[in-house]
N, C-alpha and C positions, 0 to 999 in steps of 0.2 A: 513713462509708464502708461500715463492716461492714453497717450497716442497709440501705443501698442495694443491696449485693450479695446480701443475704438475701432482699430484695424481689424483685430479679430472679430469683434462683433459684426462689423460690415460683411467680413467674409462669410460667417456664420449666416446672416440675413439672406446673403447672395445665394448660398447653398439652399437654404430652405425654400427661397424663390424658385430656384431651378427645379427642386422636387415637385413643388405644386403646380408648376407649368408642365412637367413630364407627366405627372399623375393626372391632371384635367386632360391632356392629349389622349392618354390611355383610356379613361374613364367616359370619355365623350360618348353619349348614348346614340347609336344609329337609328334614327326615327322611321326613316323612310327608305334609307337606302343601307346598306351594308357597312362593314368596317371601313370606315373611310379611308385609312392610311395603311391598312395591313398591320405592319408592326412598327409604327413610328416611334413609339416609347412604349414604356412599361410600367406598371405601378411602381411607386416610390418605394413601397415597402414590401417585403416578402411577407407571402401569406404563410399561415400555420401548416405544418406537415400533416396532411390528411390522414386518418385512419382508415380502416376499410370500407366502413359504411360511408364515410365521407368522400372517401375516392370514388366510390360507385355512383355518389350522387353528383361529383363533380364530372365525371365521365358522361353522365346522363345529359346535364345540363351543357357540357362542351358540345357533345353531337347535336343537341337541339340548337344551340347557338350556330354551329357550322352550317346546319342544313337549313335553318331560316334566314341566314345572312346570304346564302347562295341562292337560296329560292327566291328571296324577295327582288333581287337583282333581275332575274329572269321573267318574274311575274309582272314587274313594273314595266319591263321591256315590252313584253307582250302587249301590255295595256296601251303603252305609248305608241305602239305601232298603229293603233287606229287613229287617224288623223283628228276624229272629234274629240277624243280623251287627251290628245297630246296638247290641245289648247285649253285645258281646263286643270292647270298646273296648281294654281293657288287653291283651289278647290279640294284637289287631291291631297295637298299638303294639309289643309284644315282638317279634313277627316282623318288624317293620321295623327295629328296633334291631339283631336277629340278622343280618339281610341286610346292612345297613350295616357293621357291625363286621366281617363277612366279606369284603366288597368293599375296605374300607379296609385291612385286613390283607393282602390281595392287592396291593393298590396300593402298599403300603409294603414289601413283599418285596424281596429284593436282586435278582431278575430284573426286576422292573418299575420299582422305584426311583422312585416319584412323590414320596415324602417319607420321611424317617427316622423310625422308631419312637422314642418316647421314653416311658417309663413314669412315671406319677406315683403316690404313696401312694393306696391304695384309700380310706381314711379321709378324706383330703383331697378325694377326688372325689365321695364320697356327696352332700354338698348339692347339687353341680351336676347330679349324675344324676337326683337327685329334681326338681330344676327343670325338667331336660329332659324327664322323664316328663310333668310337668303341661303344659309347653310344647306337646307333641305332642297327648296326650289331650283336654285341654279344647277346643283347636280343632276336633277332630275330631268331639267330641259335638256343638259348635256346627253343624259342617257337616251332621250328620245330622238336624238338625231344623231348618235353615234354607234358605232358597234360596241359590244359589250367588251371585247377586249380592250379597245382603246379607252372606254371609259374608266375601266377598274385600273389600267396603267397610268392613266392621267391622274388618279386618285393618289397614286403613291408620291405625286409631286407635293403632297401635303408636308412630308417630311421636310425636305429642304426649305419650303416657304415657311413652316413655324420656325425652324431654327434660324432663319434671315430675321423674322418679325422678332423673336425672342433676343437676338443680338442688337438690332437697331433700337429698339425700344427699351430693353431691359439690361442690356451688356451681358446678357447670359451666352456664354461660348460654350462650343462642344470641343472635345478633343480634335486634335488636327487629322488625325487619321479617320476620324468619322466625317470630318469636312470633305476629306478626299473621296470617301465612298458616296458622297452625294453628286459628285460629278457625273459617274455613269448612269445614276437615276436620271438627271436632268436631260442628258444626250439620249438615253434611251427611249424616254417620252417624246423627245423631239423626232427621232428616227420612226416611231410608231405614228406619230401625227402625220408625218410626211407621207409614208406608204398608205396608210390606212384612208387618207382623204384624197387618194389619186382616184381618178375614174378608172373603172375596170371593163372589160369587154363582156365578161360573164355576169348576167344578172343576178345570178344565184348568190355571189359573194355580197357580202354584208360590208358596207363601207362608211366612212364617217364624212359627216358634211362638214363644210367651213364653219356654219352655225354650231355644230357640236363641238369643234375645237375651241371656239371662242367661249362658250359657256363653260366648257370644261375648265378653262384656265381662269376666267372670272371665278366659278364656284370654288377652286382651289384656293384662291385668295380670300373669298368670304369664309370658308372653312377654317383657314389658318387664322383669322381675326377671332372667329367664334371660339377656336380651340383655346387661344392665348387668354381670352376674356373669361372663360370658364375657369381657367387657373386663378385668374384676378378674384373671380367672385368666391371661388372656394375658399380663397384666404380671408376675404373681407367679411362674408357672411358668416363662415365656419359652418358651411353645408356640405353634405355628401352629395354626389351626383344624382342620386334619386331624388333628394329634397330639392335640389335645383331644377330638375326637369319637372317635377310636380307643380312647382311655380311658374315654370316658363311656358309649358305646354297650353295651359287654358288661355294665357294673355297671348300667344302666338296664335291659337284659334280665332280669338275674337279681331284680332288685328286684321287678320286674313279676311274676315267677313266683309270689312271695310272696302279690301281690295278686289275681291272677287267681281263686283259689278263692272269694273273697269278693265280687269286684266284677262278674264276667261270668257270662252265661248263654251256654251254648254251643248252637248250632243242632243239629237233628237231622242228623247226618252224611249219613245216607242220603238224606234228602229234598233236600238242597243240590243244585242243578244244577251241572253241569259247568263251564257258563259263569261262574258265580260264582267257582270255585275259579281258573278262568283268570285273571278280573279281579283277584284278590287276587295272584297270581304277577305280573300286569302291574304292578300298584301297587309290588310290591317293586322289579320292574326299573326303573322310572320313578325311584323314591327313589335308587336306585344311580346312575342316569344324572345326576340333579340333583347329587349329591355330587360325581362325577368331574367334570362339565362346570364346576361351580363353581370347582373348583381352577384350571383353566386359565383361566377368565375373570378371576378375581381375580390370576393371576398375570401376565396378558398385557394386560388391558385397563385404561385409564386410568379415572378417575373419571366422566368425561363419557359413556364408553361403557357403564360398568357402571350408571348412573343411567338412561340411555336403556333399556337392556334390562330394569331392573326395571319403568320405567314402561309399556313395551311390553307385559309380562306381565299386569300389573294390568288393563291396557285390553283385552286378549285375554279374560282370565277373566271381566270384567265384562260385556262386549259379548257372548261366548257365553252366559253365564248370562241375561242379559236375554232373548236370542232364545229359549233353550229354556224359559223361565220362562213364556211365553205371554202376556206383558204387551206392551202397545202402547206407541207414543212417547208418546201424550198421557198415560200414567199419571204421576202426581204425583211418585211417588219418584225420577223421572229427574232432577228438580231437585237432590236430595240427592245424587245420583250424581255429576252434574256438578260440584257444590260440591266434594265431597270429592277427586275427581280433580284439579280445577283448583287446589285448596289444596295438595296434595302435589306437584304440579308446580312451583307457584311457591316452597314451600319448597326444593325441591331446586335450583331455580336461584338462590336466595339464598346457600344453603349452598355451591354450587359456586364461586359469585363469592368468597365468604369465603376458600375454600381457593386460589384463584388467586394 
């Protein structure tokens, strides 16, 4: 009898761990970049059915989240196209961490009251803060040396990598049909990587360098570790994503202050045009709007709504990236794009059915 009960308890603990990890992947806040994985996972619990005023509020914040997520990718790409700013990645990330910490501090104040502040030991938060720095800087370096289309498609790889990490370290398995759906994602990213990094005769067509491919893959690995650790810290500290982020952001900012003198090359401040500085401020504004809107979406939207929003953001960024890249519909890399997006959509539907 005791063996049966212990087996049942272990299964319940496993399910609870799965939910925590999936919730962490869904709630991971995109500080400098977009929705990292499109629809890699969905919130573990369904949100309440909104009434008319709440529905309007949800639609407003969803629209803000969509526009800010798409906007920040293209704004950051424009900033990184300047070689002088491309070499100041740590400073750029520190700026975003500072802005995000300030916004979250205001949001958690007694007057605003979006969430309650909770403090965690600094020593305990340092590993997560380091992972957070890598989760932001490495993908941004990839964006600097990649086309927007490849950058966003490569981020879809986060889903199979997180699934692999969960299985290897936590023995958390996904349904077999969902595992099959991950194969076209990996193949699609490989196809896009191959064709997008090939040299082209037309200088107007935007391509991806080998540096961009390498940093994209390393960035996905770092994001996967960060995603899984967020789930662990959720369970360990009993904190929400906002509370965790408020603890992480200031520590990450301070840590980068020690890195900046060794890693960054600052531009000539006098020669930088005013428009470039305006783009940097706009990028910080977009990051703040993403964090705030994500709070409302997670609180009020169910898993289907969150998944649809994630898919829509991925499709918008990929489509706009393709249009601005100068490539035609007949380009062979479009096959990889369709395979990757089709795979992530199939995976999302299967996981939603599992949660139903």
